[in-house]
All heavy atoms as TSV, in Angstrom:
chain	resi	resn	atom	element	x	y	z
A	1	MET	N	N	78.998	-164.292	13.702
A	1	MET	CA	C	78.639	-162.891	13.779
A	1	MET	C	C	78.448	-162.414	15.211
A	1	MET	O	O	78.361	-161.219	15.438
A	1	MET	CB	C	77.363	-162.631	12.975
A	1	MET	CG	C	77.535	-162.786	11.463
A	1	MET	SD	S	78.810	-161.723	10.775
A	1	MET	CE	C	77.985	-160.162	10.809
A	2	ASP	N	N	78.371	-163.327	16.156
A	2	ASP	CA	C	78.231	-162.913	17.554
A	2	ASP	C	C	79.459	-162.146	18.030
A	2	ASP	O	O	79.345	-161.241	18.853
A	2	ASP	CB	C	78.015	-164.133	18.462
A	2	ASP	CG	C	76.626	-164.716	18.292
A	2	ASP	OD1	O	75.741	-163.977	17.822
A	2	ASP	OD2	O	76.444	-165.901	18.626
A	3	TYR	N	N	80.629	-162.520	17.512
A	3	TYR	CA	C	81.834	-161.828	17.949
A	3	TYR	C	C	81.838	-160.374	17.485
A	3	TYR	O	O	82.362	-159.503	18.161
A	3	TYR	CB	C	83.095	-162.567	17.472
A	3	TYR	CG	C	83.239	-162.670	15.968
A	3	TYR	CD1	C	83.895	-161.685	15.256
A	3	TYR	CD2	C	82.726	-163.763	15.271
A	3	TYR	CE1	C	84.026	-161.754	13.884
A	3	TYR	CE2	C	82.853	-163.853	13.906
A	3	TYR	CZ	C	83.509	-162.845	13.209
A	3	TYR	OH	O	83.646	-162.924	11.861
A	4	VAL	N	N	81.237	-160.091	16.337
A	4	VAL	CA	C	81.163	-158.706	15.856
A	4	VAL	C	C	80.276	-157.888	16.781
A	4	VAL	O	O	80.650	-156.785	17.205
A	4	VAL	CB	C	80.640	-158.655	14.406
A	4	VAL	CG1	C	80.405	-157.207	13.976
A	4	VAL	CG2	C	81.607	-159.344	13.462
A	5	SER	N	N	79.117	-158.417	17.135
A	5	SER	CA	C	78.219	-157.674	18.021
A	5	SER	C	C	78.801	-157.549	19.421
A	5	SER	O	O	78.482	-156.614	20.146
A	5	SER	CB	C	76.843	-158.338	18.070
A	5	SER	OG	O	76.950	-159.637	18.613
A	6	ALA	N	N	79.690	-158.463	19.808
A	6	ALA	CA	C	80.327	-158.375	21.117
A	6	ALA	C	C	81.454	-157.332	21.119
A	6	ALA	O	O	81.746	-156.738	22.155
A	6	ALA	CB	C	80.878	-159.734	21.535
A	7	LEU	N	N	82.088	-157.119	19.984
A	7	LEU	CA	C	83.216	-156.188	19.919
A	7	LEU	C	C	82.813	-154.759	19.585
A	7	LEU	O	O	83.566	-153.829	19.872
A	7	LEU	CB	C	84.233	-156.668	18.875
A	7	LEU	CG	C	85.021	-157.918	19.250
A	7	LEU	CD1	C	85.900	-158.337	18.096
A	7	LEU	CD2	C	85.850	-157.684	20.490
A	8	VAL	N	N	81.662	-154.553	18.998
A	8	VAL	CA	C	81.282	-153.208	18.569
A	8	VAL	C	C	81.166	-152.218	19.736
A	8	VAL	O	O	81.754	-151.130	19.659
A	8	VAL	CB	C	79.987	-153.246	17.725
A	8	VAL	CG1	C	79.440	-151.840	17.501
A	8	VAL	CG2	C	80.261	-153.925	16.391
A	9	PRO	N	N	80.468	-152.523	20.824
A	9	PRO	CA	C	80.369	-151.517	21.899
A	9	PRO	C	C	81.717	-151.092	22.493
A	9	PRO	O	O	81.952	-149.879	22.641
A	9	PRO	CB	C	79.488	-152.205	22.944
A	9	PRO	CG	C	78.697	-153.188	22.167
A	9	PRO	CD	C	79.602	-153.669	21.078
A	10	PRO	N	N	82.650	-152.000	22.794
A	10	PRO	CA	C	83.935	-151.531	23.315
A	10	PRO	C	C	84.719	-150.699	22.304
A	10	PRO	O	O	85.384	-149.725	22.682
A	10	PRO	CB	C	84.695	-152.813	23.646
A	10	PRO	CG	C	83.700	-153.882	23.700
A	10	PRO	CD	C	82.555	-153.452	22.856
A	11	VAL	N	N	84.629	-151.059	21.031
A	11	VAL	CA	C	85.344	-150.297	20.014
A	11	VAL	C	C	84.761	-148.891	19.890
A	11	VAL	O	O	85.496	-147.904	19.817
A	11	VAL	CB	C	85.312	-151.041	18.657
A	11	VAL	CG1	C	85.824	-150.161	17.530
A	11	VAL	CG2	C	86.100	-152.337	18.734
A	12	VAL	N	N	83.447	-148.783	19.905
A	12	VAL	CA	C	82.802	-147.469	19.827
A	12	VAL	C	C	83.165	-146.631	21.050
A	12	VAL	O	O	83.496	-145.439	20.927
A	12	VAL	CB	C	81.272	-147.623	19.699
A	12	VAL	CG1	C	80.571	-146.291	19.861
A	12	VAL	CG2	C	80.917	-148.258	18.370
A	13	MET	N	N	83.150	-147.238	22.229
A	13	MET	CA	C	83.519	-146.499	23.443
A	13	MET	C	C	84.982	-146.057	23.387
A	13	MET	O	O	85.316	-144.940	23.804
A	13	MET	CB	C	83.266	-147.361	24.681
A	13	MET	CG	C	81.796	-147.558	24.968
A	13	MET	SD	S	81.487	-148.672	26.338
A	13	MET	CE	C	82.250	-147.793	27.673
A	14	ALA	N	N	85.858	-146.906	22.874
A	14	ALA	CA	C	87.273	-146.552	22.765
A	14	ALA	C	C	87.468	-145.380	21.809
A	14	ALA	O	O	88.249	-144.464	22.097
A	14	ALA	CB	C	88.080	-147.763	22.303
A	15	VAL	N	N	86.754	-145.381	20.698
A	15	VAL	CA	C	86.869	-144.281	19.738
A	15	VAL	C	C	86.410	-142.972	20.365
A	15	VAL	O	O	87.082	-141.939	20.240
A	15	VAL	CB	C	86.064	-144.602	18.461
A	15	VAL	CG1	C	85.928	-143.377	17.574
A	15	VAL	CG2	C	86.715	-145.748	17.705
A	16	PHE	N	N	85.281	-142.995	21.066
A	16	PHE	CA	C	84.802	-141.775	21.717
A	16	PHE	C	C	85.744	-141.313	22.821
A	16	PHE	O	O	85.976	-140.123	22.999
A	16	PHE	CB	C	83.385	-141.973	22.265
A	16	PHE	CG	C	82.331	-141.875	21.210
A	16	PHE	CD1	C	81.483	-142.940	20.962
A	16	PHE	CD2	C	82.177	-140.721	20.459
A	16	PHE	CE1	C	80.508	-142.860	19.981
A	16	PHE	CE2	C	81.197	-140.627	19.475
A	16	PHE	CZ	C	80.373	-141.704	19.230
A	17	PHE	N	N	86.333	-142.246	23.568
A	17	PHE	CA	C	87.265	-141.880	24.630
A	17	PHE	C	C	88.511	-141.241	24.039
A	17	PHE	O	O	89.003	-140.226	24.555
A	17	PHE	CB	C	87.635	-143.118	25.455
A	17	PHE	CG	C	88.577	-142.817	26.577
A	17	PHE	CD1	C	88.136	-142.147	27.706
A	17	PHE	CD2	C	89.902	-143.198	26.502
A	17	PHE	CE1	C	89.002	-141.861	28.737
A	17	PHE	CE2	C	90.771	-142.912	27.534
A	17	PHE	CZ	C	90.329	-142.248	28.655
A	18	ILE	N	N	89.031	-141.809	22.960
A	18	ILE	CA	C	90.216	-141.230	22.313
A	18	ILE	C	C	89.891	-139.836	21.783
A	18	ILE	O	O	90.692	-138.907	21.933
A	18	ILE	CB	C	90.717	-142.163	21.192
A	18	ILE	CG1	C	91.311	-143.428	21.816
A	18	ILE	CG2	C	91.728	-141.471	20.301
A	18	ILE	CD1	C	91.605	-144.535	20.832
A	19	ALA	N	N	88.715	-139.662	21.202
A	19	ALA	CA	C	88.318	-138.341	20.710
A	19	ALA	C	C	88.209	-137.344	21.854
A	19	ALA	O	O	88.610	-136.176	21.720
A	19	ALA	CB	C	86.992	-138.442	19.958
A	20	LEU	N	N	87.695	-137.785	22.998
A	20	LEU	CA	C	87.607	-136.913	24.165
A	20	LEU	C	C	88.983	-136.485	24.648
A	20	LEU	O	O	89.222	-135.308	24.928
A	20	LEU	CB	C	86.842	-137.622	25.288
A	20	LEU	CG	C	86.758	-136.884	26.622
A	20	LEU	CD1	C	85.903	-135.628	26.472
A	20	LEU	CD2	C	86.197	-137.791	27.690
A	21	VAL	N	N	89.907	-137.424	24.733
A	21	VAL	CA	C	91.267	-137.108	25.188
A	21	VAL	C	C	91.943	-136.149	24.211
A	21	VAL	O	O	92.588	-135.182	24.630
A	21	VAL	CB	C	92.086	-138.403	25.365
A	21	VAL	CG1	C	93.552	-138.090	25.589
A	21	VAL	CG2	C	91.528	-139.221	26.508
A	22	VAL	N	N	91.787	-136.381	22.913
A	22	VAL	CA	C	92.382	-135.494	21.917
A	22	VAL	C	C	91.803	-134.093	22.043
A	22	VAL	O	O	92.537	-133.097	21.991
A	22	VAL	CB	C	92.164	-136.064	20.497
A	22	VAL	CG1	C	92.497	-135.043	19.430
A	22	VAL	CG2	C	92.992	-137.324	20.301
A	23	THR	N	N	90.503	-133.978	22.243
A	23	THR	CA	C	89.871	-132.667	22.399
A	23	THR	C	C	90.395	-131.952	23.639
A	23	THR	O	O	90.683	-130.752	23.592
A	23	THR	CB	C	88.343	-132.829	22.496
A	23	THR	OG1	O	87.882	-133.486	21.320
A	23	THR	CG2	C	87.663	-131.487	22.633
A	24	ILE	N	N	90.546	-132.673	24.734
A	24	ILE	CA	C	91.057	-132.065	25.968
A	24	ILE	C	C	92.491	-131.586	25.776
A	24	ILE	O	O	92.849	-130.480	26.180
A	24	ILE	CB	C	90.940	-133.053	27.142
A	24	ILE	CG1	C	89.473	-133.256	27.508
A	24	ILE	CG2	C	91.744	-132.575	28.344
A	24	ILE	CD1	C	89.243	-134.366	28.505
A	25	VAL	N	N	93.312	-132.406	25.141
A	25	VAL	CA	C	94.711	-132.025	24.936
A	25	VAL	C	C	94.815	-130.821	24.017
A	25	VAL	O	O	95.603	-129.903	24.265
A	25	VAL	CB	C	95.513	-133.224	24.383
A	25	VAL	CG1	C	96.886	-132.796	23.904
A	25	VAL	CG2	C	95.632	-134.308	25.440
A	26	LYS	N	N	94.008	-130.791	22.962
A	26	LYS	CA	C	94.062	-129.666	22.030
A	26	LYS	C	C	93.573	-128.369	22.662
A	26	LYS	O	O	93.984	-127.286	22.254
A	26	LYS	CB	C	93.233	-129.969	20.781
A	26	LYS	CG	C	93.916	-130.898	19.818
A	26	LYS	CD	C	93.097	-131.033	18.550
A	26	LYS	CE	C	93.809	-131.895	17.540
A	26	LYS	NZ	N	93.050	-132.004	16.283
A	27	SER	N	N	92.680	-128.451	23.638
A	27	SER	CA	C	92.131	-127.234	24.240
A	27	SER	C	C	93.064	-126.645	25.299
A	27	SER	O	O	92.797	-125.563	25.807
A	27	SER	CB	C	90.760	-127.508	24.851
A	27	SER	OG	O	90.892	-128.344	25.985
A	28	GLN	N	N	94.130	-127.335	25.633
A	28	GLN	CA	C	95.082	-126.820	26.616
A	28	GLN	C	C	96.036	-125.851	25.931
A	28	GLN	O	O	96.495	-126.087	24.820
A	28	GLN	CB	C	95.883	-127.961	27.244
A	28	GLN	CG	C	95.035	-128.977	27.943
A	28	GLN	CD	C	94.217	-128.393	29.075
A	28	GLN	OE1	O	94.761	-127.710	29.917
A	28	GLN	NE2	N	92.945	-128.665	29.062
A	29	GLY	N	N	96.360	-124.777	26.620
A	29	GLY	CA	C	97.326	-123.825	26.079
A	29	GLY	C	C	96.674	-122.783	25.186
A	29	GLY	O	O	95.465	-122.746	24.995
A	30	GLY	N	N	97.507	-121.907	24.648
A	30	GLY	CA	C	97.020	-120.874	23.736
A	30	GLY	C	C	96.239	-119.789	24.448
A	30	GLY	O	O	96.441	-119.496	25.626
A	31	ALA	N	N	95.340	-119.161	23.698
A	31	ALA	CA	C	94.529	-118.065	24.238
A	31	ALA	C	C	93.613	-118.564	25.341
A	31	ALA	O	O	93.345	-117.841	26.302
A	31	ALA	CB	C	93.720	-117.423	23.127
A	32	ASN	N	N	93.126	-119.793	25.236
A	32	ASN	CA	C	92.241	-120.327	26.264
A	32	ASN	C	C	92.966	-120.449	27.598
A	32	ASN	O	O	92.379	-120.225	28.649
A	32	ASN	CB	C	91.702	-121.700	25.860
A	32	ASN	CG	C	90.707	-121.611	24.731
A	32	ASN	OD1	O	90.118	-120.562	24.516
A	32	ASN	ND2	N	90.525	-122.690	24.027
A	33	LYS	N	N	94.238	-120.796	27.563
A	33	LYS	CA	C	94.988	-120.973	28.801
A	33	LYS	C	C	95.061	-119.659	29.572
A	33	LYS	O	O	94.893	-119.654	30.789
A	33	LYS	CB	C	96.392	-121.491	28.512
A	33	LYS	CG	C	97.197	-121.757	29.770
A	33	LYS	CD	C	98.461	-122.515	29.465
A	33	LYS	CE	C	99.348	-122.726	30.648
A	33	LYS	NZ	N	98.725	-123.007	31.900
A	34	ALA	N	N	95.293	-118.568	28.891
A	34	ALA	CA	C	95.378	-117.273	29.568
A	34	ALA	C	C	94.049	-116.912	30.220
A	34	ALA	O	O	94.021	-116.421	31.350
A	34	ALA	CB	C	95.798	-116.191	28.571
A	35	LYS	N	N	92.933	-117.154	29.520
A	35	LYS	CA	C	91.626	-116.849	30.092
A	35	LYS	C	C	91.321	-117.744	31.286
A	35	LYS	O	O	90.806	-117.281	32.304
A	35	LYS	CB	C	90.533	-117.019	29.030
A	35	LYS	CG	C	90.554	-115.938	27.968
A	35	LYS	CD	C	89.304	-115.980	27.112
A	35	LYS	CE	C	89.276	-117.205	26.258
A	35	LYS	NZ	N	88.177	-117.238	25.285
A	36	GLU	N	N	91.662	-119.032	31.166
A	36	GLU	CA	C	91.407	-119.960	32.271
A	36	GLU	C	C	92.260	-119.602	33.478
A	36	GLU	O	O	91.783	-119.617	34.618
A	36	GLU	CB	C	91.680	-121.391	31.823
A	36	GLU	CG	C	90.686	-121.903	30.807
A	36	GLU	CD	C	91.106	-123.215	30.183
A	36	GLU	OE1	O	92.171	-123.729	30.544
A	36	GLU	OE2	O	90.357	-123.715	29.335
A	37	ASP	N	N	93.532	-119.271	33.233
A	37	ASP	CA	C	94.417	-118.894	34.341
A	37	ASP	C	C	93.919	-117.628	35.024
A	37	ASP	O	O	93.962	-117.515	36.255
A	37	ASP	CB	C	95.847	-118.694	33.837
A	37	ASP	CG	C	96.534	-120.003	33.477
A	37	ASP	OD1	O	95.991	-121.068	33.838
A	37	ASP	OD2	O	97.597	-119.963	32.848
A	38	ALA	N	N	93.439	-116.663	34.256
A	38	ALA	CA	C	92.928	-115.425	34.830
A	38	ALA	C	C	91.687	-115.693	35.675
A	38	ALA	O	O	91.530	-115.119	36.760
A	38	ALA	CB	C	92.610	-114.424	33.723
A	39	ALA	N	N	90.823	-116.576	35.206
A	39	ALA	CA	C	89.618	-116.906	35.966
A	39	ALA	C	C	89.980	-117.600	37.280
A	39	ALA	O	O	89.418	-117.282	38.336
A	39	ALA	CB	C	88.702	-117.793	35.140
A	40	VAL	N	N	90.920	-118.519	37.234
A	40	VAL	CA	C	91.352	-119.222	38.453
A	40	VAL	C	C	92.007	-118.238	39.415
A	40	VAL	O	O	91.751	-118.282	40.625
A	40	VAL	CB	C	92.307	-120.381	38.098
A	40	VAL	CG1	C	92.953	-120.950	39.353
A	40	VAL	CG2	C	91.556	-121.464	37.346
A	41	ASP	N	N	92.845	-117.352	38.895
A	41	ASP	CA	C	93.492	-116.360	39.758
A	41	ASP	C	C	92.460	-115.458	40.430
A	41	ASP	O	O	92.597	-115.101	41.608
A	41	ASP	CB	C	94.475	-115.515	38.947
A	41	ASP	CG	C	95.726	-116.299	38.549
A	41	ASP	OD1	O	95.990	-117.355	39.181
A	41	ASP	OD2	O	96.423	-115.860	37.623
A	42	ALA	N	N	91.418	-115.069	39.699
A	42	ALA	CA	C	90.381	-114.217	40.272
A	42	ALA	C	C	89.632	-114.936	41.389
A	42	ALA	O	O	89.365	-114.358	42.446
A	42	ALA	CB	C	89.410	-113.769	39.185
A	43	VAL	N	N	89.314	-116.203	41.175
A	43	VAL	CA	C	88.611	-116.974	42.201
A	43	VAL	C	C	89.491	-117.132	43.434
A	43	VAL	O	O	89.025	-116.972	44.574
A	43	VAL	CB	C	88.175	-118.346	41.638
A	43	VAL	CG1	C	87.694	-119.259	42.745
A	43	VAL	CG2	C	87.098	-118.155	40.589
A	44	LEU	N	N	90.765	-117.435	43.229
A	44	LEU	CA	C	91.684	-117.589	44.369
A	44	LEU	C	C	91.860	-116.267	45.121
A	44	LEU	O	O	91.932	-116.258	46.356
A	44	LEU	CB	C	93.044	-118.113	43.890
A	44	LEU	CG	C	93.041	-119.563	43.409
A	44	LEU	CD1	C	94.422	-119.936	42.868
A	44	LEU	CD2	C	92.635	-120.517	44.513
A	45	ALA	N	N	91.919	-115.170	44.397
A	45	ALA	CA	C	92.058	-113.868	45.050
A	45	ALA	C	C	90.815	-113.544	45.884
A	45	ALA	O	O	90.927	-113.028	47.008
A	45	ALA	CB	C	92.295	-112.778	44.008
A	46	ASN	N	N	89.643	-113.852	45.352
A	46	ASN	CA	C	88.411	-113.618	46.108
A	46	ASN	C	C	88.360	-114.492	47.354
A	46	ASN	O	O	87.946	-114.032	48.433
A	46	ASN	CB	C	87.186	-113.894	45.233
A	46	ASN	CG	C	86.945	-112.814	44.213
A	46	ASN	OD1	O	87.439	-111.701	44.361
A	46	ASN	ND2	N	86.216	-113.144	43.166
A	47	ALA	N	N	88.780	-115.739	47.235
A	47	ALA	CA	C	88.782	-116.643	48.383
A	47	ALA	C	C	89.781	-116.174	49.430
A	47	ALA	O	O	89.495	-116.219	50.634
A	47	ALA	CB	C	89.111	-118.059	47.932
A	48	GLU	N	N	90.927	-115.709	48.989
A	48	GLU	CA	C	91.944	-115.221	49.931
A	48	GLU	C	C	91.453	-113.952	50.628
A	48	GLU	O	O	91.656	-113.770	51.825
A	48	GLU	CB	C	93.251	-114.950	49.189
A	48	GLU	CG	C	94.397	-114.576	50.081
A	48	GLU	CD	C	94.837	-115.676	51.031
A	48	GLU	OE1	O	94.650	-116.860	50.697
A	48	GLU	OE2	O	95.339	-115.349	52.124
A	49	ALA	N	N	90.791	-113.069	49.889
A	49	ALA	CA	C	90.277	-111.834	50.488
A	49	ALA	C	C	89.187	-112.146	51.509
A	49	ALA	O	O	89.090	-111.469	52.541
A	49	ALA	CB	C	89.738	-110.914	49.402
A	50	ALA	N	N	88.393	-113.147	51.260
A	50	ALA	CA	C	87.333	-113.516	52.196
A	50	ALA	C	C	87.904	-114.135	53.468
A	50	ALA	O	O	87.317	-114.008	54.538
A	50	ALA	CB	C	86.369	-114.485	51.520
A	51	ARG	N	N	89.042	-114.779	53.350
A	51	ARG	CA	C	89.654	-115.419	54.530
A	51	ARG	C	C	90.342	-114.416	55.452
A	51	ARG	O	O	90.454	-114.636	56.643
A	51	ARG	CB	C	90.711	-116.439	54.080
A	51	ARG	CG	C	90.110	-117.762	53.695
A	51	ARG	CD	C	91.157	-118.805	53.394
A	51	ARG	NE	N	92.314	-118.709	54.234
A	51	ARG	CZ	C	93.519	-119.208	53.929
A	51	ARG	NH1	N	93.692	-119.821	52.791
A	51	ARG	NH2	N	94.521	-119.077	54.748
A	52	GLN	N	N	90.816	-113.314	54.884
A	52	GLN	CA	C	91.571	-112.339	55.676
A	52	GLN	C	C	90.612	-111.550	56.568
A	52	GLN	O	O	89.554	-111.138	56.141
A	52	GLN	CB	C	92.305	-111.385	54.733
A	52	GLN	CG	C	93.214	-112.106	53.767
A	52	GLN	CD	C	94.663	-111.703	53.929
A	52	GLN	OE1	O	94.933	-110.694	54.544
A	52	GLN	NE2	N	95.545	-112.508	53.390
A	53	PRO	N	N	91.011	-111.337	57.813
A	53	PRO	CA	C	90.148	-110.550	58.715
A	53	PRO	C	C	90.096	-109.077	58.279
A	53	PRO	O	O	91.090	-108.528	57.826
A	53	PRO	CB	C	90.818	-110.689	60.080
A	53	PRO	CG	C	92.241	-111.040	59.774
A	53	PRO	CD	C	92.227	-111.781	58.465
A	54	GLN	N	N	88.926	-108.482	58.411
A	54	GLN	CA	C	88.756	-107.075	58.071
A	54	GLN	C	C	89.327	-106.215	59.175
A	54	GLN	O	O	89.141	-106.465	60.357
A	54	GLN	CB	C	87.271	-106.763	57.875
A	54	GLN	CG	C	86.616	-107.564	56.762
A	54	GLN	CD	C	87.174	-107.216	55.393
A	54	GLN	OE1	O	87.590	-106.098	55.165
A	54	GLN	NE2	N	87.219	-108.190	54.517
A	55	LYS	N	N	90.033	-105.123	58.799
A	55	LYS	CA	C	90.627	-104.222	59.803
A	55	LYS	C	C	89.870	-102.922	59.842
A	55	LYS	O	O	89.341	-102.425	58.941
A	55	LYS	CB	C	92.094	-103.951	59.481
A	55	LYS	CG	C	92.927	-105.183	59.649
A	55	LYS	CD	C	94.383	-104.859	59.395
A	55	LYS	CE	C	95.228	-106.115	59.549
A	55	LYS	NZ	N	96.625	-105.858	59.366
């Protein structure tokens, strides 16, 4: 039974890691992608405006 207790933690971690990867992949694209892209574009535009010298 020692081998079972030795294998349980890696198996549990692997299951959670696979679930995390699946969740990340599923959240890419769709309506969320448009909102995320818009947020990134807004941040980049603000950073670019701050870098430009004022006239």
